[in-house]
N, C-alpha and C positions, 0 to 999 in steps of 0.2 A: 537470502538467508534467513532462517527464523527457527524458533525452537517453541515446544508446547510442553507445559508442565501438568501434571496430574498427581495429586496427593491421594495415596490409597488409603482407604477406610480401615482396612484390616492389618497394615503394616506401617511402621513408621518410615516410610519410603516416599520419595518424589520420583514418579516415572517421568523421565525427560525425553522428548523426542525431537532430534535435531533434523532440520530440512535444509538442504543446500540446492539451490537451482543450478542447473547445467551452466548457464552463461557466467556465473560467479567464478568457476575454476574450468574455464573452456577446455575441451578435450582432455580433462584429467581421466586417467584409466581408473584411479581409485583415490578415495579421500578418507582421511582418519580424523577422530577426534582425540586430541591428546590434552591431559591436563593433570592437575594435582590428585584427581581421583584414581589415576592409573599410573602415576609415577612418571608423567609426560611420555609414556610409551607410545610410539608412533605406530605400532602394529597391534596395539591391544583392542582397540575399538575401530574396526573398519567398517566404514558406511556402506550399505547396499545400494547399488545403482539400479534404479528402476528403468522401465522400458522408455519412459519419456526423458531419461538423463537425469532426473532428480536423485540425488543421494539422501538416504535416510538412515538414522540409527536411534534406536531406544534403550536407554539404559535406566537402571534404578539407581537412585543415590539416597543415602541417609538424610533425613530431613534435620532443619535447624543447622544448617552449615552453609557456608559460601565455598564455592569450588571455582578455580580459575581453570581456563582451558582455551584452546585454539583449534582451529581445522588445520590440517596439513595435507597439501596437494602439491605435486610436481618438486617435492623439496622446499616449498615456500610455506610460511605459516600465515593463516588468516584469521581475523577477530569475526565474532559473531555480531552483526549490525543490531540485532535486537536483544543484545545480552542486557541482563539486570544492572550491571555496572561494568567498570573497567578498573583494572588495578595495575599500577606500574610494577614493572618487574626489572630490578637491577641486573639480574642475570642476563636477561636479553636486551636491555637497555630501551624497552617499549612497554606498551601496554598490553594486558591479556584481558580477555573476556571474563566476565564473572557471572556465574548463576547462583541464585539464593535458593536453595532447595528447603 
């Protein structure tokens, strides 16, 4: 797992690319990124699966804000190992990944 952030010069946006290696979610037919930026919708941001099995997704997030998120595969929720931070969620009684855009 990893993510890359790029701040655009012409817009107040952080372009975030999420990378998920195939062994992380073995044999997953699809993976989504769900978070407070999409209402925790499990179908709003489906990652693209490459020929090597790596899943990727690039989204633009408004800057100067923190966003909580998780990956969803096989009906299970996964944190990002390289998250900027983690935040406790009383809703799910666990930590969520945080990205600082």
